[in-house]
C-alpha positions as CSV (number, residue, x, y, z in Angstrom):
1,X,-45.9,131.5,-124.7
2,X,-44.2,134.0,-126.9
3,X,-45.2,134.2,-130.6
4,X,-42.6,133.4,-133.2
5,X,-40.8,136.5,-134.3
6,X,-39.2,136.0,-137.8
7,X,-37.7,139.4,-137.8
8,X,-34.6,140.4,-139.9
9,X,-31.3,139.1,-138.6
10,X,-28.9,141.4,-136.9
11,X,-25.7,139.4,-137.2
12,X,-23.9,141.1,-140.1
13,X,-20.6,142.8,-139.2
14,X,-21.0,146.4,-138.5
15,X,-18.3,148.7,-139.8
16,X,-17.5,150.3,-136.5
17,X,-14.0,151.9,-136.6
18,X,-13.5,151.8,-132.8
19,X,-14.7,149.9,-129.8
20,X,-17.6,151.4,-127.8
21,X,-17.0,153.6,-124.8
22,X,-18.3,152.7,-121.4
23,X,-21.3,155.0,-121.9
24,X,-22.1,153.4,-125.3
25,X,-21.8,149.9,-123.8
26,X,-24.3,150.8,-121.0
27,X,-26.7,152.2,-123.6
28,X,-26.5,149.0,-125.5
29,X,-28.0,147.2,-122.5
30,X,-31.1,149.4,-122.5
31,X,-32.8,147.3,-125.2
32,X,-35.9,145.9,-123.4
33,X,-34.2,142.6,-122.5
34,X,-36.2,140.3,-120.2
35,X,-34.4,139.8,-116.9
36,X,-36.3,138.4,-113.9
37,X,-35.2,138.7,-110.2
38,X,-37.1,138.7,-106.9
39,X,-40.4,138.2,-108.7
40,X,-40.1,141.2,-110.9
41,X,-38.9,142.1,-114.4
42,X,-36.0,144.4,-114.4
43,X,-36.7,147.7,-116.3
44,X,-33.0,148.7,-116.8
45,X,-30.0,146.6,-115.7
46,X,-27.8,149.7,-115.8
47,X,-29.7,151.4,-113.0
48,X,-31.2,148.5,-111.1
49,X,-29.5,148.0,-107.7
50,X,-29.1,144.3,-108.4
51,X,-26.8,145.0,-111.4
52,X,-25.8,148.7,-111.8
53,X,-22.4,148.6,-110.1
54,X,-21.3,145.5,-111.9
55,X,-22.4,147.1,-115.2
56,X,-20.3,150.1,-114.3
57,X,-17.3,147.8,-113.6
58,X,-17.6,146.5,-117.2
59,X,-18.1,150.0,-118.6
60,X,-14.8,151.0,-117.0
61,X,-13.1,148.2,-119.1
62,X,-14.5,149.7,-122.3
63,X,-13.3,153.2,-121.3
64,X,-9.8,151.8,-120.9
65,X,-9.8,150.9,-124.6
66,X,-9.7,154.6,-125.3
67,X,-7.6,155.9,-122.5
68,X,-4.1,157.2,-123.6
69,X,-2.3,155.3,-120.8
70,X,-3.8,151.9,-121.7
71,X,-4.9,152.0,-125.4
72,X,-1.6,150.6,-126.7
73,X,-1.5,147.8,-124.2
74,X,-5.1,146.8,-124.8
75,X,-5.7,147.3,-128.5
76,X,-4.4,146.4,-132.0
77,X,-5.5,147.1,-135.5
78,X,-8.5,145.0,-136.8
79,X,-8.0,142.5,-139.6
80,X,-11.6,142.9,-140.8
81,X,-10.9,145.7,-143.3
82,X,-12.7,148.4,-141.4
83,X,-9.5,150.3,-140.6
84,X,-10.3,150.4,-136.9
85,X,-8.8,149.0,-133.8
86,X,-10.0,146.3,-131.3
87,X,-9.1,144.6,-128.1
88,X,-6.0,142.5,-128.9
89,X,-7.5,139.2,-127.9
90,X,-10.4,139.6,-130.4
91,X,-8.1,139.2,-133.4
92,X,-6.9,135.8,-134.5
93,X,-3.1,135.5,-133.9
94,X,-0.4,134.7,-136.4
95,X,2.7,135.4,-134.4
96,X,4.1,134.9,-130.9
97,X,4.0,138.7,-130.6
98,X,0.2,138.5,-131.2
99,X,-0.1,136.0,-128.5
100,X,1.9,138.0,-126.0
101,X,0.0,141.2,-126.8
102,X,-3.4,139.4,-126.3
103,X,-2.2,138.0,-123.0
104,X,-1.1,141.5,-121.8
105,X,-4.4,143.0,-122.8
106,X,-6.3,140.3,-120.9
107,X,-4.1,141.0,-117.8
108,X,-4.6,144.7,-118.0
109,X,-8.4,144.4,-117.9
110,X,-8.2,141.8,-115.1
111,X,-6.0,144.0,-112.9
112,X,-8.8,146.6,-113.1
113,X,-11.2,144.1,-111.5
114,X,-8.5,142.3,-109.4
115,X,-9.2,139.0,-111.1
116,X,-12.7,138.8,-109.7
117,X,-14.7,139.0,-113.0
118,X,-14.4,135.7,-114.9
119,X,-16.7,136.7,-117.7
120,X,-15.3,140.0,-118.9
121,X,-16.0,140.8,-122.6
122,X,-12.7,139.1,-123.7
123,X,-13.8,135.8,-122.2
124,X,-15.9,134.8,-125.2
125,X,-13.2,136.2,-127.6
126,X,-11.5,132.9,-126.7
127,X,-14.2,131.4,-128.9
128,X,-14.8,134.0,-131.6
129,X,-11.0,134.2,-132.3
130,X,-11.3,130.7,-133.7
131,X,-14.1,131.8,-136.0
132,X,-11.6,133.9,-137.8
133,X,-8.8,131.3,-138.0
134,X,-10.9,128.4,-139.2
135,X,-14.5,129.4,-140.2
136,X,-14.8,126.3,-142.4
137,X,-14.9,124.2,-139.3
138,X,-18.5,125.3,-139.0
139,X,-19.5,124.5,-142.6
140,X,-22.1,124.7,-144.0
141,X,-22.5,127.7,-141.6
142,X,-19.0,129.1,-142.3
143,X,-20.4,132.5,-143.2
144,X,-22.0,132.7,-139.8
145,X,-18.6,132.2,-138.2
146,X,-17.0,134.8,-140.5
147,X,-19.6,137.4,-139.8
148,X,-19.6,136.9,-136.0
149,X,-15.8,137.0,-136.0
150,X,-15.9,140.4,-137.8
151,X,-18.7,141.8,-135.7
152,X,-17.3,140.7,-132.4
153,X,-13.9,142.2,-133.3
154,X,-15.2,145.5,-134.8
155,X,-17.6,146.1,-131.9
156,X,-15.7,144.4,-129.1
157,X,-19.0,142.6,-128.3
158,X,-19.7,141.4,-124.8
159,X,-20.8,137.8,-125.4
160,X,-21.4,134.9,-123.1
161,X,-22.5,131.3,-123.3
162,X,-24.8,128.8,-121.7
163,X,-24.2,125.2,-122.9
164,X,-25.1,122.9,-120.0
165,X,-28.4,121.3,-119.7
166,X,-30.3,122.0,-116.5
167,X,-29.8,119.2,-113.9
168,X,-33.1,117.5,-114.7
169,X,-33.4,113.8,-115.7
170,X,-29.9,113.7,-116.8
171,X,-30.1,109.9,-116.7
172,X,-32.5,110.0,-119.7
173,X,-31.8,110.6,-123.4
174,X,-31.9,114.3,-124.2
175,X,-34.9,114.0,-126.5
176,X,-36.9,112.5,-123.7
177,X,-36.7,115.7,-121.6
178,X,-38.1,117.9,-124.3
179,X,-39.9,120.1,-121.8
180,X,-36.6,121.3,-120.4
181,X,-33.7,120.8,-122.9
182,X,-33.1,123.3,-125.8
183,X,-34.3,122.1,-129.2
184,X,-35.8,123.5,-132.4
185,X,-39.6,123.3,-132.5
186,X,-39.9,124.8,-136.0
187,X,-37.7,125.4,-139.1
188,X,-38.4,128.1,-141.6
189,X,-36.6,129.6,-144.6
190,X,-35.5,132.4,-142.3
191,X,-34.3,130.4,-139.3
192,X,-35.3,128.1,-136.4
193,X,-37.6,128.6,-133.5
194,X,-36.1,127.2,-130.2
195,X,-37.5,126.2,-126.9
196,X,-35.9,125.0,-123.6
197,X,-33.3,126.2,-121.1
198,X,-29.6,126.3,-120.5
199,X,-27.3,126.9,-117.5
200,X,-25.3,128.6,-116.2
201,X,-25.6,131.9,-117.9
202,X,-23.0,133.7,-115.7
203,X,-23.1,137.5,-116.2
204,X,-25.5,137.3,-119.1
205,X,-27.7,140.0,-117.8
206,X,-25.0,142.4,-118.8
207,X,-24.0,140.9,-122.1
208,X,-25.2,141.6,-125.6
209,X,-25.7,138.1,-126.9
210,X,-25.5,134.5,-125.6
211,X,-24.0,131.4,-127.4
212,X,-26.0,128.3,-126.9
213,X,-25.0,124.8,-128.1
214,X,-25.9,121.2,-127.6
215,X,-23.7,119.7,-124.9
216,X,-21.6,116.6,-125.1
217,X,-23.6,113.3,-125.3
218,X,-25.2,111.1,-127.9
219,X,-28.1,112.7,-129.7
220,X,-30.9,110.9,-131.5
221,X,-33.0,113.7,-133.0
222,X,-31.7,116.4,-135.3
223,X,-33.6,119.2,-133.6
224,X,-31.5,118.9,-130.5
225,X,-28.2,119.2,-132.5
226,X,-27.7,122.9,-132.7
227,X,-25.5,125.9,-131.9
228,X,-26.4,129.6,-132.2
229,X,-26.0,133.1,-130.9
230,X,-29.1,134.8,-129.5
231,X,-29.0,138.6,-128.9
232,X,-30.3,139.4,-125.4
233,X,-33.2,141.4,-126.8
234,X,-34.5,138.5,-128.8
235,X,-38.3,138.0,-128.0
236,X,-38.7,134.8,-126.0
237,X,-35.2,135.0,-124.4
238,X,-35.5,135.3,-120.7
239,X,-33.0,135.2,-117.8
240,X,-34.1,133.9,-114.4
241,X,-31.4,135.3,-112.0
242,X,-30.1,134.1,-108.7
243,X,-30.0,136.3,-105.5
244,X,-28.0,139.4,-106.1
245,X,-24.9,139.8,-103.9
246,X,-24.6,143.3,-105.1
247,X,-28.0,144.2,-103.8
248,X,-27.4,142.4,-100.5
249,X,-24.1,144.3,-100.1
250,X,-25.8,147.6,-100.6
251,X,-28.8,146.8,-98.5
252,X,-27.0,145.4,-95.4
253,X,-23.5,147.0,-95.7
254,X,-21.5,149.5,-97.7
255,X,-18.5,149.4,-100.0
256,X,-16.3,149.3,-96.9
257,X,-18.0,146.1,-95.7
258,X,-18.4,144.4,-99.1
259,X,-15.9,146.0,-101.5
260,X,-16.0,143.1,-104.0
261,X,-19.7,141.9,-103.7
262,X,-20.9,145.4,-104.2
263,X,-19.4,146.0,-107.7
264,X,-18.1,142.7,-109.2
265,X,-21.1,140.3,-108.9
266,X,-21.5,138.3,-112.1
267,X,-25.1,137.2,-111.6
268,X,-25.7,133.6,-112.5
269,X,-28.9,132.8,-114.3
270,X,-31.1,130.2,-116.1
271,X,-31.3,131.1,-119.8
272,X,-34.8,130.3,-121.2
273,X,-35.8,130.2,-124.8
274,X,-39.6,130.5,-125.1
275,X,-40.3,130.0,-128.8
276,X,-37.4,132.3,-129.6
277,X,-36.6,132.9,-133.3
278,X,-33.0,132.4,-134.3
279,X,-32.2,133.5,-137.9
280,X,-29.9,131.3,-140.0
281,X,-27.4,134.1,-139.9
282,X,-26.9,133.4,-136.2
283,X,-26.8,129.6,-136.5
284,X,-23.4,127.8,-136.4
285,X,-24.6,124.3,-136.5
286,X,-27.8,122.4,-136.9
287,X,-29.2,119.0,-137.5
288,X,-26.2,116.7,-137.7
289,X,-26.4,114.3,-134.7
290,X,-23.2,112.6,-135.7
291,X,-21.1,115.7,-135.7
292,X,-22.7,117.4,-132.8
293,X,-20.7,115.7,-130.0
294,X,-17.4,116.7,-131.6
295,X,-18.2,120.2,-133.0
296,X,-17.0,122.2,-130.0
297,X,-14.3,119.8,-128.9
298,X,-12.7,119.9,-132.3
299,X,-12.9,123.7,-132.6
300,X,-9.5,124.1,-130.9
301,X,-10.6,126.7,-128.4
302,X,-8.7,125.1,-125.4
303,X,-5.6,127.2,-125.6
304,X,-7.5,130.5,-125.9
305,X,-9.9,129.6,-123.1
306,X,-7.1,128.7,-120.7
307,X,-4.9,131.7,-121.4
308,X,-7.8,134.0,-120.6
309,X,-8.8,132.1,-117.5
310,X,-5.4,131.6,-116.0
311,X,-4.1,135.1,-116.8
312,X,-7.1,136.1,-114.7
313,X,-6.4,133.6,-112.0
314,X,-2.8,134.8,-111.7
315,X,-4.0,138.3,-111.1
316,X,-6.5,137.0,-108.6
317,X,-3.7,135.2,-106.7
318,X,-1.5,138.3,-106.9
319,X,-4.3,140.2,-105.2
320,X,-5.0,137.4,-102.6
321,X,-1.3,137.0,-101.7
322,X,-0.9,140.8,-101.2
323,X,-4.0,140.8,-99.0
324,X,-3.2,137.8,-96.9
325,X,0.4,139.1,-96.3
326,X,-1.1,142.4,-95.1
327,X,-3.6,140.6,-92.9
328,X,-0.7,138.6,-91.4
329,X,1.2,141.7,-90.6
330,X,-1.9,143.3,-89.0
331,X,-2.2,140.2,-86.7
332,X,1.5,140.2,-85.9
333,X,1.9,136.7,-87.3
334,X,3.9,137.5,-90.4
335,X,7.2,136.1,-88.9
336,X,5.6,132.8,-87.7
337,X,7.2,130.0,-89.7
338,X,3.9,128.3,-90.2
339,X,2.4,131.3,-91.9
340,X,5.5,131.9,-94.0
341,X,5.4,128.4,-95.3
342,X,1.7,128.7,-96.2
343,X,2.2,132.1,-98.0
344,X,5.2,130.6,-99.8
345,X,3.0,127.8,-101.0
346,X,0.6,130.4,-102.4
347,X,3.4,132.2,-104.2
348,X,4.6,128.9,-105.6
349,X,1.1,128.2,-107.2
350,X,1.1,131.7,-108.6
351,X,4.5,131.2,-110.2
352,X,3.5,127.9,-111.7
353,X,0.6,129.6,-113.4
354,X,2.8,132.4,-114.6
355,X,5.4,130.0,-115.9
356,X,2.9,127.8,-117.8
357,X,1.1,130.7,-119.3
358,X,4.4,132.1,-120.5
359,X,5.2,128.7,-122.0
360,X,1.8,128.7,-123.8
361,X,3.0,131.7,-125.6
362,X,6.6,130.6,-126.1
363,X,5.6,127.3,-127.6
364,X,2.5,127.9,-129.7
365,X,0.5,125.3,-131.5
366,X,-0.4,125.5,-135.2
367,X,-4.1,126.1,-135.8
368,X,-5.2,126.5,-139.4
369,X,-3.3,128.0,-142.3
370,X,-0.9,130.6,-140.9
371,X,-2.8,131.0,-137.7
372,X,-1.5,129.8,-134.4
373,X,-2.9,129.3,-130.9
374,X,-1.7,129.1,-127.3
375,X,0.0,125.8,-126.4
376,X,-2.8,123.3,-125.6
377,X,-0.7,120.8,-123.7
378,X,0.3,123.4,-121.1
379,X,-3.3,124.6,-121.3
380,X,-4.6,121.2,-120.4
381,X,-2.2,121.1,-117.5
382,X,-3.4,124.4,-116.1
383,X,-7.0,123.3,-116.6
384,X,-6.4,120.3,-114.4
385,X,-4.4,122.2,-111.7
386,X,-6.8,125.2,-111.4
387,X,-9.5,123.7,-109.1
388,X,-6.9,122.3,-106.7
389,X,-5.0,125.6,-106.6
390,X,-8.1,127.6,-105.8
391,X,-9.5,125.3,-103.1
392,X,-6.0,125.1,-101.5
393,X,-5.8,128.9,-101.6
394,X,-9.0,129.3,-99.6
395,X,-7.7,126.7,-97.1
396,X,-4.4,128.6,-96.7
397,X,-6.2,132.0,-96.2
398,X,-8.4,130.5,-93.5
399,X,-5.4,128.9,-91.8
400,X,-3.3,132.1,-91.9
401,X,-6.1,134.4,-90.8
402,X,-7.9,132.1,-88.4
403,X,-10.4,133.8,-86.2
404,X,-9.3,137.2,-87.5
405,X,-11.7,136.7,-90.4
406,X,-14.6,136.7,-88.0
407,X,-13.3,139.0,-85.3
408,X,-14.8,142.1,-86.8
409,X,-17.3,144.8,-86.2
410,X,-20.7,144.4,-87.8
411,X,-20.8,147.4,-90.2
412,X,-18.9,150.6,-91.2
413,X,-21.5,152.6,-89.3
414,X,-20.0,151.3,-86.0
415,X,-17.1,153.7,-86.5
416,X,-19.6,156.6,-86.7
417,X,-21.0,155.9,-83.2
418,X,-19.3,158.2,-80.7
419,X,-20.1,155.9,-77.8
420,X,-18.8,152.8,-79.5
421,X,-15.8,154.2,-81.4
422,X,-13.4,154.4,-78.4
423,X,-13.8,150.6,-77.8
424,X,-13.3,149.8,-81.4
425,X,-10.1,151.9,-81.5
426,X,-8.6,149.9,-78.6
427,X,-9.9,146.3,-79.0
428,X,-10.2,146.0,-82.7
429,X,-6.9,147.7,-83.6
430,X,-4.1,145.9,-85.4
431,X,-0.5,145.4,-84.5
432,X,2.3,148.0,-84.7
433,X,0.1,151.0,-84.6
434,X,-2.4,149.8,-87.3
435,X,-5.7,151.4,-86.6
436,X,-9.0,149.6,-86.0
437,X,-10.4,151.2,-89.1
438,X,-7.5,150.0,-91.3
439,X,-7.7,146.5,-89.7
440,X,-11.4,146.3,-90.3
441,X,-11.1,147.5,-93.9
442,X,-8.4,144.9,-94.6
443,X,-10.2,141.9,-93.0
444,X,-13.5,142.7,-94.5
445,X,-11.9,142.7,-97.9
446,X,-10.4,139.3,-97.1
447,X,-13.7,138.1,-95.8
448,X,-15.5,139.2,-99.0
449,X,-12.8,137.4,-101.0
450,X,-13.1,133.9,-99.4
451,X,-15.9,133.7,-96.9
452,X,-18.8,135.8,-97.9
453,X,-21.6,134.4,-100.1
454,X,-19.7,136.1,-103.0
455,X,-16.4,134.5,-102.0
456,X,-17.9,131.0,-101.5
457,X,-19.6,131.3,-104.9
458,X,-16.2,132.0,-106.5
459,X,-14.8,128.7,-105.2
460,X,-17.7,126.9,-106.8
461,X,-17.1,128.7,-110.0
462,X,-13.3,128.1,-110.1
463,X,-13.8,124.4,-109.4
464,X,-16.4,123.8,-112.2
465,X,-16.4,126.3,-115.0
466,X,-13.8,124.6,-117.1
467,X,-15.4,121.1,-116.8
468,X,-16.2,118.4,-114.3
469,X,-13.6,117.3,-111.7
470,X,-12.8,114.1,-113.8
471,X,-12.9,115.8,-117.2
472,X,-10.2,118.3,-116.3
473,X,-7.8,115.5,-115.2
474,X,-8.6,113.2,-118.2
475,X,-7.8,116.1,-120.6
476,X,-4.0,115.8,-120.1
477,X,-4.2,112.0,-120.7
478,X,-6.2,112.4,-123.9
479,X,-3.9,115.2,-125.1
480,X,-0.8,113.0,-124.4
481,X,-2.4,110.1,-126.4
482,X,-3.2,112.4,-129.3
483,X,0.1,114.3,-129.6
484,X,2.5,111.3,-129.1
485,X,3.6,112.2,-125.6
486,X,2.1,109.0,-124.2
487,X,4.1,106.9,-126.7
488,X,7.3,108.7,-125.8
489,X,6.6,108.0,-122.1
490,X,6.1,104.3,-122.9
491,X,9.2,104.2,-125.2
492,X,11.4,105.6,-122.4
493,X,10.1,102.9,-120.0
494,X,10.7,100.2,-122.7
495,X,14.2,101.5,-123.3
496,X,15.1,101.0,-119.7
497,X,13.6,97.5,-119.6
498,X,15.4,96.5,-122.9
499,X,18.7,97.0,-121.1
500,X,18.4,93.8,-119.0
501,X,16.7,90.5,-118.8
502,X,16.7,87.4,-116.5
503,X,20.3,86.7,-117.6
504,X,21.5,90.1,-116.5
505,X,22.6,93.3,-118.3
506,X,22.3,93.4,-122.1
507,X,24.7,96.3,-122.3
508,X,28.5,96.2,-122.3
509,X,30.5,97.5,-119.4
510,X,28.2,96.6,-116.5
511,X,28.8,93.8,-114.1
512,X,26.1,91.2,-113.5
513,X,27.5,90.4,-110.0
514,X,28.2,86.7,-110.7
515,X,31.3,86.9,-108.6
516,X,29.5,88.1,-105.5
517,X,25.9,86.8,-105.9
518,X,24.5,85.0,-102.9
519,X,21.7,83.1,-104.8
520,X,22.0,81.0,-107.9
521,X,25.7,80.4,-107.7
C-alpha cells in the first residue's frame, strides 16, 4: 500500500497567458506517473512505444493552437482575467456566436485526427465549461469548480474521467464491495484519502488529471458519495492498461499497414486509487448520499458533451464515406446500384448529424444567468441515434467492400521483395489503372478503420461511451416529459379525438354519412 501523502494542493488557477505548445504538453507528461503495461511500469509515456505516437498526435493539436493558419479558428480570449487566449470550447458561452466558434474549434481538431480520437483535450471541456457557468451547483465546493474552470481554460488542460464502477458484484450495494469501489478511507483537515478503482479510463495515460465521481445508484454511506480531480502524478494513482494497438502495429506492421492504430490509439485502462490523497481544493462533492445520484445528471452537461462527440462523429463519417467511395472505385463497383444505395445511406446519416448539431447551435438552451448551452433536446436525439448509426456504418462498409477487405498482401515489406513484386502488381492491382500499392494502401486503411482490433474497439466505444443501450433511448422520453413536449404530443392526440364521438362529428361542416350508412339505419 502507498502511504498517505497530504501534500499541498496544486489546483489553483495558474495565470498562464497562452496554451501550451506540443513540446510543453509532452514535457508535462514526464512527471513520474504510474502507468503499467505488459508487466512493467512505463518510464516515460512520451517515448514508450506503447504510447509515443498517440502522445505526438495530441501534441500536434496543441501546436495548432499557435499556428497562424489555425489560431483564429481554434482560440478565443479567456474570461478568467489573465489576458490570454484559450481553445474556444473551454470558455463558457453566452451567445450563439460563442457556440458556433466552439463547434468549429472542435471540428478543426478532429479533422487533424480524422475523427478517431474521442478523448482529445476538448472532450472534458464539455464538463469544465459548466463549472464557469454555474459553479454554485457544486456548493459547498463552488470554489473548486471556479478554480478548475479557470485553470482548465488558462492552461487548456488535458483532462479525462473514469466514473463507472468495475463490473464486479454489481448486484450488491456499493458499500458491500468496499475492496473494489472507490470510497474515502480517511478525512483530514487537508482533504480525503481514497481507495478503489474506476473504469474505463480511456486515454488517461496521456492526460494531466482524471475526474472521478460516484456513479448513478442509491448510496448508503457518505464515504462513497464523492467527486474529485486527481492529477496523474498523485502518489497512489495507478493505471493498469490494456494491450497497446500502437505497439502491435509497430511490431508486426508499419504505418502503411496500420495507419490509424499506429498513431491514434487511446489506451483504455483501469484507474486505481491506492490510498491516494485528494486535497479539498480538488474535491467537487463529498458526503451527501441524497444529492449524489443527481449531482452530475443535474449539472446540465448533456448539450456540451453531445456537441463535442457528434462533431467528431460527423468528421469520422466524412472520412469513412470518402474512403469507402474510393474503395468502391478501386474494385470497379462504384456504379452498382446496391453500393450506391448503401453509400447514400451513409451520407444520409452524416447529414442528419450535421443538421442536428447545427440545430443545437441555432436553438440554444438557457443555462444559468446569461450563459447558454447547446440544445439538449436535439442532443438527446443524437445520443440515442449514435450507436445505431455507427453499427450500421460498419455493416455498410463490410457489404460494399466484401472480400476486398481481406484480399490483401500481408505487409508493406511484400512490395520490397523483387521476386514477389511482379505478382502483386498484376493480381492485387485495382481497377482502371490503380496500382497494387495504391489499392493495398487504401484497403489497409479501411481494414484498420473497421476490422482491425483498433477498428473493432471503436465500435464498442461508440456504442457505449454515452450510456447504456437503454439509457440513451430513455433520455429523449425523459427530456420530453420535462420540457413539455410529451404533453404537447398528448394534447394533439386529444384534439383529434375531441372532434368526434359515437354520435359522429362534433365539428360543423362534416357529414356523418347517415344518408349512406349500411349499419344502424
